[in-house]
VOBA-1610 file (N, C-alpha, C; in pm, whole numbers, padded with zeros to 5 digits, always signed):
BEGIN
Met+10316+09070+02448Met+10395+09175+02384Met+10413+09291+02481Leu+10531+09338+02498Leu+10557+09451+02587Leu+10507+09579+02525Ala+10472+09675+02611Ala+10413+09799+02562Ala+10506+09873+02468Gly+10635+09870+02496Gly+10729+09945+02413Gly+10742+09892+02272Thr+10693+09770+02245Thr+10706+09713+02112Thr+10570+09693+02044Ala+10463+09744+02107Ala+10331+09724+02051Ala+10314+09801+01921Arg+10231+09750+01831Arg+10203+09815+01704Arg+10053+09816+01680Gly+10001+09920+01613Gly+09860+09926+01581Gly+09814+10070+01575Val+09683+10091+01575Val+09626+10226+01573Val+09644+10287+01711Glu+09709+10403+01715Glu+09747+10467+01841Glu+09666+10593+01864Tyr+09622+10609+01989Tyr+09553+10732+02029Tyr+09629+10793+02147Phe+09622+10927+02156Phe+09702+11002+02252Phe+09612+11072+02353Val+09659+11074+02479Val+09585+11136+02589Val+09678+11231+02662Ala+09629+11352+02691Ala+09709+11452+02762Ala+09619+11532+02855Thr+09678+11591+02958Thr+09600+11668+03054Thr+09540+11794+02994Asn+09594+11841+02881Asn+09536+11957+02813Asn+09454+11916+02690Gly+09420+11785+02683Gly+09343+11736+02570Gly+09194+11763+02586Asn+09117+11713+02490Asn+08972+11729+02491Asn+08910+11606+02426Asp+08809+11548+02489Asp+08752+11426+02436Asp+08673+11446+02308Ser+08654+11570+02267Ser+08594+11597+02136Ser+08698+11597+02025Asn+08825+11588+02060Asn+08931+11581+01960Asn+08937+11442+01896Gly+09016+11431+01792Gly+09033+11302+01725Gly+09127+11209+01798Gly+09225+11265+01871Gly+09316+11185+01951Gly+09427+11117+01874Thr+09451+11160+01749Thr+09550+11090+01666Thr+09691+11148+01677Gly+09711+11251+01758Gly+09843+11310+01779Gly+09839+11397+01904Trp+09957+11444+01945Trp+09962+11527+02066Trp+09888+11659+02047Gly+09888+11713+01928Gly+09815+11838+01903Gly+09665+11818+01898Asp+09620+11694+01894Asp+09478+11661+01883Asp+09440+11560+01993Ala+09508+11570+02108Ala+09498+11466+02212Ala+09361+11465+02280Leu+09323+11349+02326Leu+09205+11332+02410Leu+09238+11366+02554Leu+09134+11383+02635Leu+09155+11417+02776Leu+09154+11295+02866Thr+09081+11190+02828Thr+09065+11075+02917Thr+09107+10945+02850Ile+09157+10855+02932Ile+09195+10721+02884Ile+09071+10647+02835Ser+08959+10663+02904Ser+08837+10594+02865Ser+08791+10634+02726Ala+08805+10761+02690Ala+08766+10805+02556Ala+08852+10740+02450Ala+08980+10724+02479Ala+09069+10657+02384Ala+09032+10509+02369Leu+09003+10443+02481Leu+08967+10302+02476Leu+08834+10278+02404Ala+08751+10380+02398Ala+08622+10366+02332Ala+08633+10368+02179Lys+08749+10406+02126Lys+08769+10406+01982Lys+08766+10261+01931Gly+08692+10236+01826Gly+08672+10100+01780Gly+08795+10033+01723Asp+08893+10112+01677Asp+09012+10055+01615Asp+09137+10071+01699Val+09123+10100+01827Val+09239+10130+01912Val+09320+10004+01942Asn+09451+10018+01932Asn+09545+09914+01977Asn+09637+09965+02086Ile+09669+10096+02081Ile+09762+10157+02177Ile+09703+10287+02226Val+09710+10310+02357Val+09676+10439+02417Val+09802+10491+02484Thr+09851+10605+02438Thr+09973+10665+02493Thr+09934+10789+02573Val+09977+10794+02699Val+09930+10895+02794Val+10048+10978+02841Ser+10039+11109+02823Ser+10149+11196+02866Ser+10151+11211+03017Asn+10267+11251+03071Asn+10282+11274+03215Asn+10176+11371+03265Gly+10132+11349+03387Gly+10031+11435+03449Gly+09945+11353+03543Thr+09846+11417+03603Thr+09753+11351+03694Thr+09616+11343+03630Tyr+09558+11223+03631Tyr+09430+11198+03566Tyr+09331+11149+03673Asn+09230+11230+03699Asn+09126+11196+03796Asn+09008+11134+03721Ile+08988+11005+03742Ile+08887+10934+03665Ile+08755+10929+03742Ser+08645+10917+03667Ser+08512+10914+03729Ser+08449+10776+03723Ala+08519+10678+03664Ala+08471+10541+03659Ala+08589+10448+03634Glu+08573+10324+03673Glu+08677+10223+03652Glu+08711+10210+03504Ile+08841+10194+03475Ile+08889+10177+03338Ile+08903+10028+03310Gly+08820+09975+03221Gly+08824+09834+03188Gly+08891+09810+03054Ile+08978+09710+03049Ile+09049+09675+02925Ile+09020+09528+02897Gly+08925+09505+02805Gly+08885+09370+02775Gly+08936+09319+02643Ala+09023+09395+02579Ala+09079+09354+02450Ala+09231+09364+02457Gly+09297+09321+02349Gly+09443+09324+02346Gly+09497+09462+02319Ile+09480+09551+02415Ile+09517+09692+02402Ile+09628+09724+02501Thr+09724+09804+02459Thr+09830+09853+02545Thr+09800+09996+02587Val+09800+10021+02718Val+09787+10156+02773Val+09919+10188+02841Arg+09989+10290+02791Arg+10125+10318+02838Arg+10145+10467+02860Ser+10234+10499+02953Ser+10270+10639+02977Ser+10381+10682+02882Phe+10400+10814+02875Phe+10505+10869+02789Phe+10556+10999+02849Gly+10688+11015+02850Gly+10749+11138+02896Gly+10897+11139+02868Asn+10951+11256+02833Asn+11094+11271+02806Asn+11144+11174+02700Gly+11059+11149+02599Gly+11098+11063+02490Gly+11098+10914+02520Val+11043+10876+02636Val+11047+10736+02680Val+10904+10686+02704Tyr+10878+10562+02662Tyr+10750+10499+02690Tyr+10760+10414+02816Gly+10662+10428+02904Gly+10654+10344+03023Gly+10771+10361+03116Gly+10796+10262+03202Gly+10905+10266+03298Gly+10864+10331+03429Leu+10940+10303+03534Leu+10906+10356+03666Leu+10926+10507+03677Ala+11019+10563+03600Ala+11037+10708+03603Ala+10911+10778+03554Asn+10855+10732+03444Asn+10729+10788+03396Asn+10614+10756+03490Ala+10618+10639+03553Ala+10512+10605+03648Ala+10503+10707+03760Ser+10618+10756+03806Ser+10619+10855+03914Ser+10551+10985+03872Asn+10548+11012+03743Asn+10495+11139+03692Asn+10362+11124+03618Thr+10304+11004+03618Thr+10178+10982+03547Thr+10083+10909+03642Val+09995+10984+03705Val+09911+10935+03815Val+09767+10917+03766Val+09711+10802+03796Val+09570+10777+03768Val+09501+10744+03900Gln+09398+10823+03933Gln+09331+10807+04061Gln+09183+10845+04047Pro+09099+10797+04137Pro+08956+10828+04125Pro+08924+10968+04176Ser+08825+11028+04115Ser+08778+11157+04164Ser+08675+11139+04274Gly+08622+11017+04288Gly+08525+10987+04392Gly+08569+10867+04473Asn+08474+10795+04531Asn+08504+10683+04618Asn+08423+10562+04573Gly+08473+10442+04606Gly+08394+10323+04582Gly+08422+10249+04455Tyr+08530+10281+04385Tyr+08564+10203+04266Tyr+08714+10194+04249Arg+08757+10089+04175Arg+08898+10068+04147Arg+08940+10148+04025Ile+09070+10139+03989Ile+09124+10218+03880Ile+09124+10140+03749Phe+09194+10027+03745Phe+09205+09947+03622Phe+09152+09806+03645Ser+09089+09750+03543Ser+09061+09607+03540Ser+09101+09555+03402Met+09158+09433+03400Met+09204+09370+03276Met+09160+09225+03274Trp+09113+09178+03159Trp+09071+09038+03150Trp+09103+08978+03013Asn+09206+09031+02948Asn+09251+08977+02820Asn+09400+08948+02831Ala+09443+08832+02781Ala+09583+08792+02792Ala+09678+08889+02724Ser+09629+08964+02624Ser+09715+09057+02549Ser+09700+09201+02593Ser+09626+09225+02700Ser+09614+09363+02751Ser+09736+09399+02834Val+09779+09526+02823Val+09898+09574+02893Val+09870+09711+02954Val+09907+09729+03080Val+09910+09861+03144Val+10052+09883+03190Glu+10115+09991+03144Glu+10257+10012+03173Glu+10288+10157+03208Gly+10354+10174+03323Gly+10416+10302+03356Gly+10325+10405+03420Phe+10245+10365+03520Phe+10155+10458+03589Phe+10168+10444+03740Thr+10140+10553+03811Thr+10106+10544+03952Thr+09957+10525+03961Ile+09915+10418+04028Ile+09774+10381+04040Ile+09740+10384+04188Arg+09652+10474+04228Arg+09635+10497+04371Arg+09491+10531+04408Asn+09463+10512+04537Asn+09340+10556+04602Asn+09214+10485+04555Gly+09227+10364+04499Gly+09109+10288+04463Gly+09039+10232+04586Asn+08913+10194+04570Asn+08836+10137+04680Asn+08731+10042+04622Ala+08765+09915+04615Ala+08674+09813+04565Ala+08721+09678+04617Ser+08640+09578+04599Ser+08677+09445+04644Ser+08622+09343+04546Pro+08708+09251+04500Pro+08852+09239+04529Pro+08935+09331+04440Gly+09055+09362+04484Gly+09147+09445+04407Gly+09112+09591+04413Cys+09156+09659+04519Cys+09118+09800+04537Cys+09165+09888+04421Asn+09289+09870+04376Asn+09344+09955+04271Asn+09343+09887+04134Val+09375+09758+04130Val+09382+09684+04004Val+09319+09547+04022Tyr+09233+09510+03926Tyr+09179+09374+03917Tyr+09223+09319+03783Met+09288+09203+03784Met+09331+09142+03659Met+09310+08991+03664Ser+09229+08943+03570Ser+09217+08799+03554Ser+09316+08748+03452Asp+09377+08843+03378Asp+09482+08810+03282Asp+09548+08941+03239Gly+09648+08932+03151Gly+09716+09051+03103Gly+09846+09079+03174Gln+09903+09198+03147Gln+10032+09235+03204Gln+10025+09373+03268Leu+10070+09382+03392Leu+10089+09509+03461Leu+10239+09528+03474Ile+10293+09631+03410Ile+10438+09647+03397Ile+10480+09785+03449Ser+10584+09789+03530Ser+10649+09914+03574Ser+10548+10015+03626Cys+10460+09970+03713Cys+10362+10059+03776Cys+10391+10071+03925Ile+10349+10182+03983Ile+10352+10205+04126Ile+10208+10197+04175Val+10177+10094+04252Val+10042+10072+04302Val+10044+10100+04451Lys+09968+10198+04494Lys+09984+10240+04634Lys+09856+10303+04690Glu+09850+10305+04822Glu+09758+10388+04899Glu+09613+10373+04857Asn+09561+10249+04869Asn+09419+10231+04845Asn+09337+10293+04957Arg+09210+10317+04929Arg+09118+10369+05031Arg+09060+10251+05106Gln+09125+10218+05216Gln+09095+10097+05291Gln+08964+10113+05368Ser+08882+10007+05366Ser+08763+10000+05451Ser+08743+09857+05495Ile+08652+09833+05587Ile+08632+09700+05642Ile+08585+09604+05535Ser+08524+09653+05426Ser+08474+09565+05321Ser+08583+09522+05223Asn+08699+09589+05227Asn+08807+09555+05135Asn+08868+09421+05172Glu+08865+09325+05081Glu+08931+09198+05103Glu+08983+09146+04970Lys+09083+09060+04979Lys+09145+09001+04862Lys+09210+09106+04772Gly+09318+09164+04822Gly+09400+09251+04738Gly+09382+09398+04764Gly+09453+09450+04864Gly+09445+09593+04889Gly+09501+09674+04773Gly+09606+09621+04708Gly+09662+09688+04591Gly+09615+09625+04463Ile+09639+09493+04449Ile+09611+09420+04325Ile+09544+09287+04357Tyr+09443+09252+04278Tyr+09389+09118+04276Tyr+09427+09054+04144Met+09490+08936+04148Met+09530+08861+04029Met+09459+08727+04025Gly+09387+08702+03917Gly+09338+08568+03891Gly+09428+08498+03793Gly+09524+08572+03736Gly+09620+08524+03637Gly+09697+08642+03583Gly+09774+08618+03478Gly+09853+08726+03418Gly+09987+08745+03487Thr+10051+08859+03458Thr+10186+08887+03507Thr+10193+09029+03563Val+10252+09041+03681Val+10287+09171+03740Val+10439+09177+03743Ser+10499+09271+03670Ser+10645+09276+03660Ser+10698+09416+03680Asn+10814+09424+03747Asn+10886+09550+03769Asn+10796+09657+03831Cys+10709+09616+03922Cys+10618+09709+03987Cys+10658+09732+04133Ile+10613+09844+04186Ile+10626+09873+04329Ile+10485+09876+04386Val+10459+09790+04485Val+10329+09785+04551Val+10352+09821+04696Arg+10299+09935+04739Arg+10332+09981+04874Arg+10216+10054+04940Asn+10214+10043+05072Asn+10119+10117+05156Asn+09975+10088+05120Cys+09947+09962+05086Cys+09810+09919+05061Cys+09766+09827+05175Ser+09634+09809+05191Ser+09587+09725+05301Ser+09449+09670+05270Thr+09419+09560+05335Thr+09283+09508+05334Thr+09221+09535+05470Gly+09096+09576+05470Gly+09027+09596+05596Gly+08992+09464+05661Trp+08984+09360+05580Trp+08944+09228+05629Trp+09000+09123+05535Arg+09054+09017+05588Arg+09103+08904+05511Arg+09243+08922+05453Asn+09266+08876+05329Asn+09400+08840+05284Asn+09455+08932+05174Gly+09590+08935+05167Gly+09658+09000+05056Gly+09659+09151+05063Gly+09731+09206+05161Gly+09735+09351+05174Gly+09790+09420+05051Gly+09902+09368+04998Gly+09958+09424+04876Gly+09898+09361+04752Ile+09912+09227+04741Ile+09862+09152+04626Ile+09792+09025+04675Tyr+09674+09000+04620Tyr+09609+08870+04635Tyr+09619+08803+04500Ala+09688+08690+04492Ala+09714+08626+04364Ala+09666+08482+04368Asp+09575+08451+04280Asp+09523+08315+04267Asp+09556+08265+04126Gly+09687+08257+04099Gly+09738+08223+03967Gly+09822+08337+03911Gly+09915+08305+03821Gly+09995+08407+03754Gly+10139+08411+03801Leu+10208+08519+03761Leu+10351+08539+03787Leu+10373+08679+03840Ile+10448+08688+03950Ile+10491+08816+04007Ile+10643+08817+03999Val+10701+08908+03921Val+10844+08903+03895Val+10907+09042+03900Gly+11022+09052+03967Gly+11097+09177+03970Gly+11025+09291+04038Cys+10950+09262+04143Cys+10869+09364+04210Cys+10921+09394+04351Gln+10887+09513+04398Gln+10910+09553+04536Gln+10774+09566+04604Ile+10754+09487+04708Ile+10625+09482+04777Ile+10650+09525+04920Leu+10613+09649+04952Leu+10666+09717+05070Leu+10555+09779+05155Asn+10561+09756+05286Asn+10482+09829+05385Asn+10332+09818+05362Asn+10287+09701+05323Asn+10144+09674+05311Asn+10095+09599+05434Ser+09963+09590+05451Ser+09911+09519+05567Ser+09782+09445+05532Ala+09767+09329+05594Ala+09647+09247+05574Ala+09569+09242+05704Ala+09446+09292+05698Ala+09350+09283+05807Ala+09379+09381+05921Asn+09271+09430+05978Asn+09286+09516+06096Asn+09221+09452+06219Ser+09186+09324+06206Ser+09140+09246+06320Ser+09184+09102+06296Glu+09165+09015+06393Glu+09225+08882+06384Glu+09121+08773+06359Glu+09151+08691+06259Glu+09069+08575+06230Glu+09159+08470+06166Ser+09128+08344+06182Ser+09223+08239+06144Ser+09254+08237+05995Thr+09168+08292+05909Thr+09192+08286+05765Thr+09262+08410+05713Gln+09306+08497+05800Gln+09367+08622+05755Gln+09517+08609+05743Gly+09576+08677+05646Gly+09720+08677+05633Gly+09765+08725+05497Gly+09897+08719+05478Gly+09953+08766+05352Gly+09960+08917+05346Gly+10036+08977+05437Gly+10046+09123+05437Gly+10103+09177+05308Gly+10210+09112+05259Gly+10266+09150+05130Gly+10192+09086+05016Val+10191+08950+05017Val+10128+08873+04909Val+10054+08754+04968Tyr+09932+08732+04923Tyr+09864+08605+04941Tyr+09876+08532+04808Ala+09943+08417+04806Ala+09978+08349+04681Ala+09926+08208+04680Asn+09839+08178+04584Asn+09788+08043+04564Asn+09813+08005+04418Asn+09896+07903+04396Asn+09931+07860+04260Asn+09994+07973+04179Val+10090+08039+04241Val+10156+08157+04184Val+10307+08138+04192Thr+10381+08193+04096Thr+10526+08202+04107Thr+10564+08346+04141Ile+10643+08361+04249Ile+10696+08491+04290Ile+10847+08483+04272Arg+10903+08569+04188Arg+11043+08555+04148Arg+11114+08691+04149Asn+11237+08691+04202Asn+11321+08813+04199Asn+11253+08932+04264Cys+11187+08911+04376Cys+11113+09019+04442Cys+11172+09050+04580Leu+11159+09176+04619Leu+11187+09220+04756Leu+11053+09240+04824Ile+11034+09168+04935Ile+10909+09176+05011Ile+10947+09215+05153Ala+10921+09340+05190Ala+10977+09394+05315Ala+10880+09491+05381Gly+10882+09491+05515Gly+10809+09591+05592Gly+10659+09572+05596Asn+10611+09454+05561Asn+10467+09428+05561Asn+10421+09371+05695Thr+10293+09385+05725Thr+10237+09332+05849Thr+10110+09253+05819Ala+10076+09161+05911Ala+09953+09083+05896Ala+09904+09037+06032Tyr+09772+09024+06046Tyr+09708+08958+06160Tyr+09651+08826+06109Pro+09691+08711+06162Pro+09810+08691+06244Pro+09918+08612+06171Tyr+09896+08579+06042Tyr+09987+08485+05975Tyr+10044+08543+05846Gly+10168+08505+05817Gly+10226+08534+05686Gly+10236+08681+05653Ala+10308+08756+05735Ala+10318+08901+05710Ala+10385+08931+05576Gly+10486+08851+05541Gly+10548+08868+05409Gly+10466+08802+05302Val+10452+08669+05310Val+10378+08591+05210Val+10300+08480+05278Trp+10175+08466+05241Trp+10098+08345+05268Trp+10109+08261+05143Leu+10173+08144+05153Leu+10203+08061+05037Leu+10117+07936+05039Ala+10048+07910+04927Ala+09955+07798+04923Ala+09956+07732+04786Gly+09894+07614+04779Gly+09882+07543+04652Gly+10018+07500+04599Ser+10037+07517+04469Ser+10164+07481+04405Ser+10253+07603+04384Ser+10236+07705+04464Ser+10313+07829+04450Ser+10462+07807+04468Lys+10541+07897+04407Lys+10686+07894+04419Lys+10737+08033+04454Ile+10826+08039+04552Ile+10903+08160+04578Ile+11045+08131+04532Glu+11095+08209+04435Glu+11226+08184+04376Glu+11310+08311+04378Asn+11429+08303+04437Asn+11523+08415+04442Asn+11458+08543+04491Cys+11391+08534+04604Cys+11331+08652+04666Cys+11402+08685+04797Thr+11395+08811+04836Thr+11444+08857+04965Thr+11322+08901+05046Ile+11296+08830+05156Ile+11176+08852+05237Ile+11224+08887+05377Val+11217+09014+05413Val+11282+09064+05534Val+11196+09169+05603Ala+11217+09181+05735Ala+11161+09290+05815Ala+11009+09297+05808Asn+10944+09182+05792Asn+10798+09175+05800Asn+10756+09137+05941Arg+10631+09170+05978Arg+10591+09153+06118Arg+10449+09096+06126Ala+10438+08979+06189Ala+10308+08917+06213Ala+10260+08955+06352Leu+10136+09002+06362Leu+10081+09053+06487Leu+09967+08965+06534Ser+09946+08964+06664Ser+09837+08887+06723Ser+09783+08962+06844Ser+09651+08961+06857Ser+09592+09028+06973Ser+09568+08932+07089Tyr+09555+08801+07058Tyr+09528+08708+07166Tyr+09594+08572+07150Ser+09644+08538+07033Ser+09707+08408+07013Ser+09842+08426+06945Ala+09914+08318+06931Ala+10047+08326+06873Ala+10040+08348+06723Ala+10112+08447+06675Ala+10126+08467+06532Ala+10221+08361+06477Gln+10217+08342+06345Gln+10303+08241+06283Gln+10352+08288+06146Gly+10475+08248+06115Gly+10526+08271+05981Gly+10533+08417+05942Ala+10607+08496+06016Ala+10615+08639+05985Ala+10676+08665+05848Gly+10768+08579+05806Gly+10823+08591+05671Gly+10736+08520+05570Val+10722+08388+05589Val+10640+08306+05499Val+10557+08210+05584Tyr+10426+08213+05564Tyr+10336+08114+05620Tyr+10309+08014+05508Arg+10370+07895+05520Arg+10364+07799+05409Arg+10253+07696+05432Ala+10139+07720+05366Ala+10032+07621+05366Ala+10052+07522+05251Gly+10140+07557+05157Gly+10172+07474+05043Gly+10279+07543+04962Gly+10332+07476+04860Gly+10431+07538+04774Gly+10574+07523+04824Thr+10667+07586+04753Thr+10810+07573+04781Thr+10878+07709+04786Val+10991+07711+04856Val+11077+07830+04865Val+11218+07788+04825Ser+11277+07856+04728Ser+11413+07820+04686Ser+11495+07945+04656Asn+11627+07932+04675Asn+11723+08038+04637Asn+11689+08173+04698Ser+11631+08174+04815Ser+11580+08297+04873Ser+11646+08329+05006Ile+11620+08450+05054Ile+11662+08492+05187Ile+11536+08530+05263Val+11509+08460+05372Val+11394+08488+05457Val+11448+08510+05598Tyr+11463+08634+05637Tyr+11543+08665+05755Tyr+11491+08794+05821Phe+11515+08807+05950Phe+11482+08928+06027Phe+11333+08961+06024Asn+11249+08860+06013Asn+11105+08878+06026Asn+11066+08846+06170Thr+10966+08915+06224Thr+10935+08902+06366Thr+10785+08884+06388Met+10753+08834+06509Met+10615+08817+06551Met+10596+08889+06682Ala+10476+08939+06703Ala+10449+09009+06828Ala+10304+08993+06868Lys+10282+08975+06998Lys+10148+08984+07054Lys+10134+09122+07114Gln+10031+09190+07076Gln+10018+09330+07116Gln+10025+09345+07268Gly+10116+09431+07311Gly+10130+09462+07451Gly+10214+09366+07532Ser+10263+09256+07467Ser+10339+09160+07547Ser+10462+09106+07476Gly+10511+09178+07377Gly+10635+09138+07313Gly+10619+09023+07216Val+10730+08956+07187Val+10731+08851+07086Val+10670+08723+07142Val+10585+08658+07060Val+10525+08531+07100Val+10533+08434+06983Gly+10513+08307+07012Gly+10508+08208+06907Gly+10646+08162+06864Thr+10647+08075+06763Thr+10772+08022+06710Thr+10771+08032+06559Glu+10883+07995+06499Glu+10895+07993+06354Glu+10862+08129+06293Ser+10937+08229+06332Ser+10905+08365+06290Ser+10941+08391+06145Asn+11034+08317+06087Asn+11070+08342+05947Asn+10989+08256+05850Ile+10989+08126+05868Ile+10908+08038+05782Ile+10834+07938+05870Trp+10702+07934+05856Trp+10623+07836+05928Trp+10596+07717+05837Asn+10614+07596+05893Asn+10582+07472+05822Asn+10673+07452+05701Ala+10803+07474+05721Ala+10898+07461+05610Ala+10907+07319+05558Gly+10910+07223+05649Gly+10921+07084+05610Gly+11040+07062+05517Ser+11019+06984+05414Ser+11124+06959+05315Ser+11102+07041+05188Phe+11025+07150+05200Phe+10985+07227+05084Phe+11060+07359+05071Val+11164+07375+05152Val+11249+07494+05148Val+11392+07448+05124Tyr+11456+07503+05020Tyr+11591+07458+04989Tyr+11672+07571+04926Tyr+11803+07562+04942Tyr+11898+07665+04897Tyr+11848+07804+04939Thr+11816+07814+05066Thr+11760+07937+05121Thr+11831+07972+05251Cys+11851+08101+05273Cys+11912+08152+05396Cys+11800+08191+05491Thr+11786+08117+05601Thr+11681+08145+05698Thr+11717+08082+05831Thr+11652+08128+05935Thr+11672+08072+06068Thr+11548+08099+06152Asn+11554+08055+06280Asn+11443+08078+06374Asn+11312+08028+06316Pro+11301+07896+06290Pro+11402+07795+06321Pro+11499+07773+06205Val+11607+07701+06235Val+11695+07654+06130Val+11619+07550+06048Val+11628+07560+05917Val+11555+07468+05830Val+11654+07370+05767Ser+11638+07243+05802Ser+11722+07142+05739Ser+11673+07120+05597Gly+11761+07076+05512Gly+11724+07054+05373Gly+11837+07093+05281Ser+11827+07056+05158Ser+11935+07074+05062Ser+11973+07220+05045Gly+12099+07250+05074Gly+12156+07380+05045Gly+12118+07493+05137Asn+12039+07470+05241Asn+11997+07578+05329Asn+12110+07621+05422Ile+12114+07751+05453Ile+12210+07805+05548Ile+12136+07894+05647Ser+12199+07922+05761Ser+12133+08002+05863Ser+12214+08124+05905Asp+12330+08147+05844Asp+12413+08261+05880Asp+12346+08393+05843Asp+12382+08498+05917Asp+12338+08634+05883Asp+12370+08661+05736Pro+12272+08702+05655Pro+12300+08721+05512Pro+12392+08838+05480Leu+12418+08925+05575Leu+12508+09040+05556Leu+12465+09126+05438Phe+12357+09202+05461Phe+12310+09296+05361Phe+12401+09419+05357Ala+12401+09485+05243Ala+12488+09602+05226Ala+12453+09712+05325Asn+12323+09740+05345Asn+12281+09844+05438Asn+12134+09824+05471Ala+12105+09723+05552Ala+11967+09690+05586Ala+11897+09807+05654Ala+11969+09879+05741Ala+11909+09993+05812Ala+11863+10101+05715Gly+11933+10111+05603Gly+11896+10210+05502Gly+11807+10154+05392Gly+11762+10029+05409Gly+11673+09968+05311Gly+11743+09909+05192Asp+11875+09892+05198Asp+11951+09831+05088Asp+11976+09684+05124Tyr+11901+09595+05058Tyr+11911+09452+05087Tyr+11991+09377+04983Ser+12077+09449+04911Ser+12173+09380+04825Ser+12279+09316+04913Leu+12358+09226+04855Leu+12454+09148+04933Leu+12588+09220+04946Gln+12638+09219+05067Gln+12768+09280+05096Gln+12881+09192+05044Tyr+12984+09255+04987Tyr+13103+09180+04947Tyr+13222+09213+05038Lys+13234+09339+05077Lys+13341+09383+05166Lys+13280+09464+05279Pro+13340+09461+05398Pro+13467+09396+05435Pro+13453+09245+05456Val+13329+09196+05470Val+13307+09053+05485Val+13209+09008+05378Lys+13241+08901+05312Lys+13159+08850+05202Lys+13032+08784+05256Ser+12917+08819+05199Ser+12791+08756+05237Ser+12797+08605+05214Pro+12745+08527+05308Pro+12743+08381+05290Pro+12644+08336+05182Cys+12562+08428+05132Cys+12462+08394+05031Cys+12516+08400+04888Ile+12639+08450+04873Ile+12699+08461+04739Ile+12740+08324+04688Asp+12699+08291+04566Asp+12733+08164+04501Asp+12683+08043+04579Lys+12570+08057+04650Lys+12519+07947+04732Lys+12381+07900+04687Gly+12331+07952+04576Gly+12201+07908+04526Gly+12212+07785+04439Ala+12100+07750+04378Ala+12095+07638+04283Ala+12045+07690+04150Asn+12123+07673+04046Asn+12086+07724+03914Asn+11959+07656+03862Gln+11874+07737+03796Gln+11752+07688+03737Gln+11742+07738+03593Ala+11665+07669+03511Ala+11659+07699+03368Ala+11613+07841+03340Trp+11521+07895+03422Trp+11469+08029+03395Trp+11575+08138+03409Met+11686+08108+03474Met+11789+08210+03500Met+11871+08245+03376Asp+11871+08161+03276Asp+11950+08190+03156Asp+11900+08317+03090Gly+11985+08421+03089Gly+11948+08549+03033Gly+11864+08636+03123Ala+11831+08589+03245Ala+11746+08665+03336Ala+11827+08773+03408Lys+11755+08870+03465Lys+11815+08978+03544Lys+11769+08966+03688Asp+11850+09022+03778Asp+11807+09029+03917Asp+11722+09155+03937Leu+11686+09184+04061Leu+11597+09296+04088Leu+11659+09430+04053Ala+11792+09438+04053Ala+11862+09562+04018Ala+11894+09569+03869Gly+11855+09468+03792Gly+11881+09469+03649Gly+12013+09408+03608Asn+12082+09342+03702Asn+12209+09278+03672Asn+12187+09133+03630Thr+12276+09081+03550Thr+12261+08947+03495Thr+12275+08841+03604Arg+12178+08751+03607Arg+12184+08640+03701Arg+12301+08548+03668Lys+12359+08488+03772Lys+12467+08388+03766Lys+12602+08447+03727Thr+12610+08527+03619Thr+12741+08572+03573Thr+12783+08704+03635Tyr+12693+08771+03705Tyr+12728+08898+03768Tyr+12772+08871+03909Gly+12895+08914+03943Gly+12944+08888+04078Gly+13019+08757+04085Gly+13007+08690+04197Gly+13077+08563+04213Gly+13220+08585+04254Val+13313+08520+04190Val+13455+08530+04225Val+13504+08672+04198Ala+13566+08732+04297Ala+13609+08872+04285Ala+13703+08890+04167Gly+13672+08990+04085Gly+13761+09026+03977Gly+13751+08937+03855Ser+13652+08850+03849Ser+13635+08764+03731Ser+13489+08728+03715Arg+13458+08661+03605Arg+13323+08610+03585Arg+13327+08458+03574Arg+13419+08397+03648Arg+13432+08252+03641Arg+13315+08181+03708Ser+13258+08242+03811Ser+13151+08176+03884Ser+13020+08187+03808Thr+12954+08076+03787Thr+12823+08075+03724Thr+12719+08014+03817Ile+12741+08032+03947Ile+12646+07984+04047Ile+12565+08103+04097Val+12437+08090+04096Val+12349+08200+04134Val+12362+08229+04284Asp+12342+08356+04320Asp+12337+08396+04460Asp+12196+08374+04515Met+12184+08365+04646Met+12053+08361+04710Met+11993+08501+04714Gly+11863+08508+04709Gly+11794+08636+04724Gly+11765+08706+04592Ala+11714+08827+04603Ala+11668+08903+04486Ala+11782+08971+04412Tyr+11900+08979+04474Tyr+12010+09054+04415Tyr+12134+08966+04399Glu+12197+08974+04283Glu+12330+08918+04265Glu+12432+09015+04324Ala+12534+08964+04390Ala+12637+09050+04448Ala+12716+09119+04338Pro+12761+09240+04360Pro+12839+09311+04259Pro+12975+09247+04239Glu+13025+09259+04119Glu+13161+09214+04093Glu+13259+09311+04155Val+13360+09260+04218Val+13462+09341+04282Val+13592+09324+04206Ala+13655+09433+04172Ala+13780+09425+04097Ala+13886+09350+04176Ala+13965+09275+04105Ala+14073+09199+04169Ala+14176+09294+04229Glu+14221+09258+04348Glu+14325+09337+04412Glu+14462+09278+04382Gly+14561+09362+04373Gly+14696+09313+04344Gly+14796+09426+04356Thr+14919+09397+04322Thr+15026+09496+04331Thr+15034+09573+04201Val+15042+09705+04210Val+15053+09791+04094Val+15200+09826+04075Val+15255+09796+03957Val+15394+09827+03925Val+15396+09936+03821Thr+15467+10045+03851Thr+15477+10158+03758Thr+15615+10157+03694Leu+15621+10154+03561Leu+15747+10156+03489Leu+15775+10298+03442Arg+15901+10339+03457Arg+15942+10473+03415Arg+16051+10462+03311
//
């Protein structure tokens, strides 16, 4: 159940509240999220905009929704920007969830320091419309600089500027679950080199990653964008501008290091590898070990043979400015209408909130029902023609 539709006994938290209050309304608000969660009949905790400095990890072991509120709106990324939860000390994470019906929605979650999962640990539940960023990195941090997932769903989140001091999953370490509609940006895995390190953006084992932008991440030495393993799936993602680094050996798979799983309907392009002090080294900078497990995907270096794959420049709208949507004019992106439709796309949205398959396609119409490659459907362009004015 999404936070915006949850029902039950609700308690309120505000920066001007007091934990001796009843917490049943804004005029009687509590000061801390933990005090609200301690209520025996709580189903919903609604938290007003502000900054909350916590003194201990917030654990949610029941089917409880914790959501932000501001300007008449529950949750969402706008409220997340204005509702910050962070530790007042060092050595602990912010949220942990282990119930399938638990929900955390609409917060900035930052500066955690624990392992695994510096900011968020979830074995189940839903993390929705949160900004997870800037963990307190140390050499002991491993398995999820931002988030550790043993299951559950992370949706419509921004995970950025997180890192592991050692090992895997700078942004997210996921060993099961679903990551959908997220931006995973400028994270890093490991600050030294070892053969088991990688996954600057995401380390994914038996995970589905869908409709995500994964960009600007780094790793020593493998899988700066994604380390993909097990039965994992990357579907309709844009994985660009990630960088695999090596101090003494060749880096591999700057976009995707594929130890297992599949890549489909995606764009994996402009990812690079570098050996410190000596320029680019190694091969297969976009996808390592693609085999026959990559299809309907735009990638090159190397060119990947297989059903529906293309290697042309994807022609982003403004890659230099961080806009990785597909260009329509002056030259149409080769990724438009080149994907393969899948059942999950019916009624689904792309990363920008536009309808999959029916948005874009043939200029000036909605005749095309073929999905585009990558995280974004191309915008519909009005039909051009001659304008006749009658007088």
